Structures are given as C-alpha cells and as structure tokens.
N, C-alpha and C positions, 0 to 999 in steps of 0.2 A: 716841568710839572704844569698841568693845565686844569681848569675847572672840569670836573668829571662829567657833569650833565652836558656841557657844550661839546666836548669831544665825542662822546658817545652819540649824541643826537646828530652831529654833523656827519658821522659815519653811518647814519641811517638806522641806529639801534634804538630800541625801547629801553628805558632806564627805570629801575626801581631802587629807592633808597629806604632802608629800614633804620630809623634813628635810634631804636632801642638796641638792636644788635650791631649797629654801625656797619651793616652789609650793603654793598653796592652790587646789583645784579643787572647786567645789560644783555639783551637778547636781540637776535635778528635771524630769522629763518632757522637754520640748523646750528647756530652759534650762540653759546652762552658764556659770558665772562662774569666771574664772581670775585669780588675783592672785599676786604674788611679793613676798616680804618686802623691804622697803626700796626698792620700785620704785613710781614714780608711774603706771605703765601697768597697766591692767587690761583684760580683755576680757569682753564679754557676748555669747555666741553668735558669737564671732570678730570682733566689732566692737570696736575699741580705744577706750578712754576714758582721759583723763588725770585722775588723782585729785588732790584738794586736800591729802591727807596720805597718806603711805605706810603700808602695813601694817607693824607692828613687833612685836618680841617684848620682853616685859618681863623684868626681872631674875629673876622667878620662873618664867620659861618659858612664859608665856601669850602667844599671838599675838593682837593687836588689829587690827581693821579698822574702816572708817568706816561707822557705822550708817546714815546717810542714803543713801550710795551703794548699799549692799547692799539696803536696803529698796526704794529706787526701782527698782533693777535687776530686782526680782521683781514690780514693778507695785504696790507698796504706797505709801501716802502717809504722810509723816512730818510731824508738827507738834511745835512746841516751845513749852512754857509757860515763859516767862522768869521769871515771878513764883515759880512752884513749882519751877522747874528740873527739869521732867519732859518727856521725849520720849515721844510716842505714835505708834504705828505702826498704820495702818488697812489691813488686807489685803483689805477688801471692795471 
C-alpha cells in the first residue's frame, strides 16, 4: 500500500480526490481509474475490478492504495524482491 497521490502522479496521471464521497479519480489520456475509500470495487475505463485490499486513510490523513493494482492498471509490471524487500515498477 502506497500514498495514492504519489503513485498516480509518478505514473504521469492527474488525480482528483473528493473528500465528501471519498472517491479517487485518476486520469491520463484514454485511461481513467476510479476507487472509493473502504470499497473493494474499482474501475479502470468503466470495467469493474475487485481489489484484494480497500483503499484506506491513515490516522495522519494520507490515503493509501494498492501499488500492484494501480501499476498494472496503467500497463506497468511490478516485481518484488523478497530478500531486499523492494518493489520495482517497470513502465516500459
């Protein structure tokens, strides 16, 4: 789980957060990802996906989302080095 704004922006996406509805909407060209805090449902270009973990906000007010889901939704590949405990994202 990673802070939502940082992951989306690092992938070149524009981010909108609606604090009333708790919706996250990230867009880039022909890609739109929508997620809702504490919901297992997310959409990528209006196609629904079931998440393994809900987006959530921490006590310090930062909203976290699943790194693998977001990365793969934008076409990136995620690898995990279990020895070094490092996640790598390949956007090529």
